N, C-alpha and C positions, 0 to 999 in steps of 0.2 A: 327436284322438290324444293320449295322455298322453306326458309327457316320460319317455323310457326310464330316465333316471337315478332317477326316483321308484320305478319298479318294481325297478330294480337294487338300490337301497339299502333299500327298505322293502316287500318283496313281501308279507309277511303283513298289513301295514297296508292295502295296496291291496286284498287279498282281502276284508278287513273292510269297506272302503268300497264295494266292488262288492256285497257281501252286503247292505249297507244299502239298496241299490237293488232288492233281491229279484232279483238277477241273478247270473250266473256269467261267468267269463272265464278263458282259458287261461294263467294267470300262470306255472305251473310250466314250460310249454312255452316261454313268452317268456324266462324266466330261463335255461333250458337253451340256447335258441337264441342269446341274447345272449352267454352264456359261450363257446359254440362259435364264434361270430363273432369274438370277441376273440382266442380261441386261434388261429384261422386267420390273422387279421391279424398277430398276433405271429410266427407261424411263417413266413408269407410274407415279412415284413420281414427276418427272420433269413436266410432262404434267398436273398433278393435281395442282402443284404450279402455272403454267401458267394459268390454268383455274380459279383458285381462284383469281389471280391478275386481270385477265380480267373481272371477275364478279364484283370485287370491282370497276374497272374502269367504267364498264357499269353503276353501281350504281351512281358513281359520275356524269357521263354524263347525266343520266336520271334526277338527281337532278337539274343540270344546265339547262337541256332542259325544265323542269317544270317551272323554274323561268323565262327563256326567253319567253316561251309560254304565261305566265301570263303577262309579260311586253308587248308582242306583242298585246295581247287582249286589254290591257289598252290603248296602243298607238292607236290602230285602233278605239277605242271608243272616241278618242280625248283628252286623258289625256297625260300630259307631263311626260315621263319616262326618259328623257335625251338622247334618241336615236331615229333616224327616223324610221318609219315603215319599209321602204325598207331594211335598215340595219339589223333590228331585224329579218325580214323574212329570209334573207340570213343566219344569224347565226342559226336560228331554223332549217333550211333545212340541214345545214352542220352538226349540232349537231345530228340531227335525223339520218343522213347517217352514222355518226361515230358509233352511238349506234347500228344501224342495222347491220353494218359490224362486230362490236365486238360480237354481239349475234350470227351471223353466224359462226365466228371463234371459239367462245366458244362451239357451237354445234359440230363443226368439231373436236375440242379437245375431247369432250365427246364421239363422235363416235370412235375416235382413242383409247381412254381409254377403251371403251367397247370391242373393237376388241382385244386389248392387254390382257385384263382381261380374255377373252375366250381362247386366246392362252396360257396364263399362266396356266389356269386350265388344259389344255391338256398337257402342258409341265410337270407340277407337277405330273399329273396322270401317265404319261409315266416314269418320273424319279422315282416315287415310285415303279412302277412295275419292273424297272431295278434294283433298290436297293434290292428288294426282292429276286433277283437271285444271290446275293453276299453272300456266306457262311461266317461263323464267322472266325476270324483270329486265327490260332492255337497259343497256348501258346508256348513260347520259349522252354519249357521243354518237349513238346510233340515230341516224336520220329518222324523224317522225313522219309517218305516212301510212295509209291504210293498205297499200299494195305495192307491187313491183314498179308501178309507174312513178313512184317517189324515190326509187333508188338513185344514188349519185354515181354517175359514170365519169371516170377520169379519162384523160387523153390516152390514145394508144401509145404503147411502148414496144420495145423489142424490134424485131425485123420490120422492114417496110412492108406495107400491104402490097402483095404481088400484083404486077400489071402484066397483061398478056397481049400478044398480037393476034390472038384468036379468041373465040368465045369459050371460056372455061366451062367444063362440064361438072355437074353435081356428082357426088359419089354414087348415087343410085343408078347413074349411067356408066360411069367409069368402072366401078367395082365389078358388075357383071361382065363388062367387055373384057376385063383382064382376068376373069375367072376367079376373082377374090371373094365375091359375095354372091350368094344364091338366095334370092328372096322367095322364089316360087317354092322351092323344096323346103325351105324353113317354115313357110306357112303350111305346106302339106303335112309336115311332121307335127307342128305344135299350134298352128293357128296364127291369127294376125299379130303383128308386132314381134314376130320371131323371124330369124334368118339364119342361114348357114354361112360361116366363113370357111373358105377352102383355099388350098394352095398358098399363094403369097399372102392372102388375107389372114389365114391362120398363123403363118410364120411371122407376119408383121406385128400382129397383136401380141404374140408370145415374146417377140423381141422387145417390144415396148415395155411389157410387164417386167421382164428381166432387167432391162436397162434402168427402169425407175427404182426397182428394189435395190439394185447395186448402187445407184447414185445416192439414194437416201441413206443407205448403210455406210458407204465409204466416205461420202462428202459431208453428210449431215449428222452422222453418229447415231442413227436409229438402229435398234435391234429388230431384226426381222422375226415376225411371228407367223405361224400357220395355224389359225384357229379353226375349230369346227364350223362348218357352214350351216349346220342345223343346231339350234340352241333352244333352251327352254324359255317360256314366256317371261319369267322374272328378269331375264337379260334385256328384253325389249322394254320392260317397265323401267328398269334402272337407267337405260339410255334415253328415256323420254319418248319412246315410240308408242307405248301403251299407257292408258287405254285410248288415247286420242286417235291413233291411226290403225286401229284394229282391222278395218275393212281393206286396207292396202297391203296387208301382210299375207304371204303364202304360208299356210299352216297345215299340219297333220290333222286329219279328221278324227283320229282316235286317241292320240297321245299328245302330251304337252310339248310339242316340238314346233318350231317355226323356222323358216328359211331366212337367212340374213338378208336384210335390205342394204346393208353396208357393214364393213368390218368394224366400224365404230361401235356397233352393238356388242360384239364379242369383246373388243378391247376394253370397253368401259368396265367389263366385269372380271377382267383378269385378276384384279386385286380386291374384289368384292369382299366385304366384311374383314378387311385387314387394316392393321395399324402399321404404317411404314415409318421408318426412321427418316428424319429430315435430310440426313446425309445421302439418302438414296435418291432424292429428288434433284433434278427432274428425271423422270422415267420416260424414255422415248421409244415408241414401238412403230413399226411399219409392217403392213400386212397386205398381201394380195388375196382377194376373194371374188368369186362371182357374186353378183347382187341380184336379188329377186324382189320385184315390186309390182303390185297390181297398179297399172298406170291409169287409175280412174280419175285422178286429178288433172290429167292432161287433155280432157275432153275439149274439142274445139281448137287445139293447137296443131301446128304443122308437125305431123309425125312421119313424113316421108323418109325413106331410107332407114338408116340405123340410128337416127338421132334419139329416139325415145322408145325403148323396148321393155318388155317385162323381165328380161334377163340381160345383164351386162357385166363387164369386168371392171374392177377398180383397184388401184393401189391407194391405201389409206395411211395417213400419218396420225399418230395419237400421242398425247403427252399428259402425264400427271405431274403437276408442278406446285410449288409453294404459292399461296395466294398473292403474295407481294410481287410475284414474277409473271403472273398470267398475261397481262397486257403487253409486256415486253416479249413474252413467248409468242403471242398472237402475231406480232410483227415479224418475228423470226420465222414462224411457220408460213406466213404469207410469202416471204422471200424464198423459202425452200420450194414452194410450188412454182414461183416465178422462175427459179433456176432451171426447172425442167422445161418450161416454155421456151426459155432462151436457148437452152441446149439443143432443142428440137427446131429452132429457127422460126418460131411463131410470132406473128404480130399479136399482141395481147393487150388487154386493158383491165384495169382494176375497177370493181363496182362495190360501193358501200351499200349494203342492203338496208332498206327501210324497216321500221319496226313491224309493219304488216307483212313483211316478206321473209324475215329471219325464221330459222327453224324453231320449233317449240321449246327446245332445251337451251337455245343460244341466247346470250346477252348482247353479243356483237358478232357480225358476220361480214366477211369480204368474199366476193366471188371474183374469179379470174375467168375472163372470156377470151377465146382465140378467134381470129378471123378465118372464115371458111370461104374461099373464093368462088367455088361452084354454087354453093347455097346462097352466097351473097349476104351472109349474116354473121353476127357474133354468137359463138356457142360457149356455154359455160363448161369448163373442164375442171374447175376446182371451187370448192366452197370451204372457207377457213373460218372456224367458229370458236369463240371462247364461251364455254358453258359455266364458267366460274364454279361454284360449289353445287350447282343444281343436280348434276348427275352423281356427284360424289355422295350427296345426301341420300339419294335413292339407292345407290350401291353400297353405302356405308363404308367409304374409303377415307381413312384418316391418316394423319401423320403425327409423330411425337416430336415436338420441337427439341432442338439440340440443347437449349438452355434449360430444359426441364419444365417449360411452361405447359399450359393447358393443351391437351390434345385437340387438334383442329381437323376440319375437312380439307382435303386437297382441292385444287382447281383442275378441271380437265379441259383439254382443247383437242379439236380434230380438224383434219384438212385432207382433201383429196390430193393425191400426189402422183399421178393425175387420174381422172376418170376416163376409162374407155367406154364407148367407142368414139366419142367426139374427137378425141385426139387422132383416131384413125381418119375421121372425116377431114380434119385439118391437113393431115399429111397427104392424103390422096388428092384433095382438091387444090391445095396451094402449090404442090410440087409437080403437077401434071405438065406434060410437054405436048406440043402440037401433034405428035404422032401417037398420043394416047399413053405413052409410058410415064412412069413416076420416078422422080429422083429420090433415092433413099438418103435421109439425113446422115451426115458423116458419123455421128455418135452411135447410130444403129447398125452400121455396116459390119462391125465385128460380131454382132449377134445374128447376122444374116449371111454368114460365110463370105463376107467381103463384097457382097452384091451392091452395086451402085445404082442400078436401075431395076424397076419392076416393069416388065413389058410382056 
């Protein structure tokens, strides 16, 4: 969520930034709602002052009325109180009328305050909903372009692109031949874009997950987390998934539960509504989760094999950091993802995503793609994003500066470290041999009982 002050002060600039993302947002409605909200608050404050003053005046009148009533009773009893009975009666009646009128006006003020308070509740609810439809502002260094065709691709790095003296097969042929992937039975169980991993396929994926968790924990200092895979809607809202991507989320039909599309959603909310000490930053988490997404947005794309399914596994890195450190951290997390690619022996390339291709919550994003020899294409295995304070504002995660300064929102960053199953595709296709066997990368052999070949 953006800082409302930015929209309030620079609405046209915000519109321009949203347009850079090839998106739209209800900026006019937000400005109008914010203005009305402030008008209501100002009017309510003024009415409360009037009601408080009227209440004090009523108190003074009631005190005077009590004294006059006592004097009238004494005068009517024949005591000398310095004023005639008729005069006292006139004063009592006038004072009572003033008090009654003031009480009526105070009640009217209270009714008006109640009505404005209800309107304020509605205005703030609508304002919040409109604010949720505003994407993050792209960082100035994010390439401007309406879609992925404007992404900036860097030269390949890492291992050399493999060359074969035979025609390499794609994983959708190799996997079934080796008994690693069963497409037909996966479809039989769950429908299109589902598959079964079996035997070496199951073991290889499990080995990859364990290797990546160990690597990020031991080499990069992340704390491993095991979050629930089913979370409430507010977690998706805080991470920037709702309301924009409601139709792509698997959800419970009866209760407020949704299946994670990425561990990022759960990790964003670990410190929701907390104020952290600056000394605790950065906080680094890594988590493995299955991920569930309705792949509606992939219509027309090549979805053969296991490249794009409704369920997949992923290891995710996440950091809560000081705002001054977030872009330094972005480069660090990019390297952490690259380290995995290099350890597994992948040819890889870095992609800087254009404004029209970055995620809703991101200000700047890098993708890392690996080469898959059988498919003959580059496949994304990691997306590394700096969300600045966008998610922190939604989740209300702040920190207290060590110098005692004003409490601030943290910055949050996330990165795939890495995403399965495209890593599986790369390993199967790039490491295939002429006899159909697959060489196991050296770093994975301890996780596979020392096996050097899958055959």
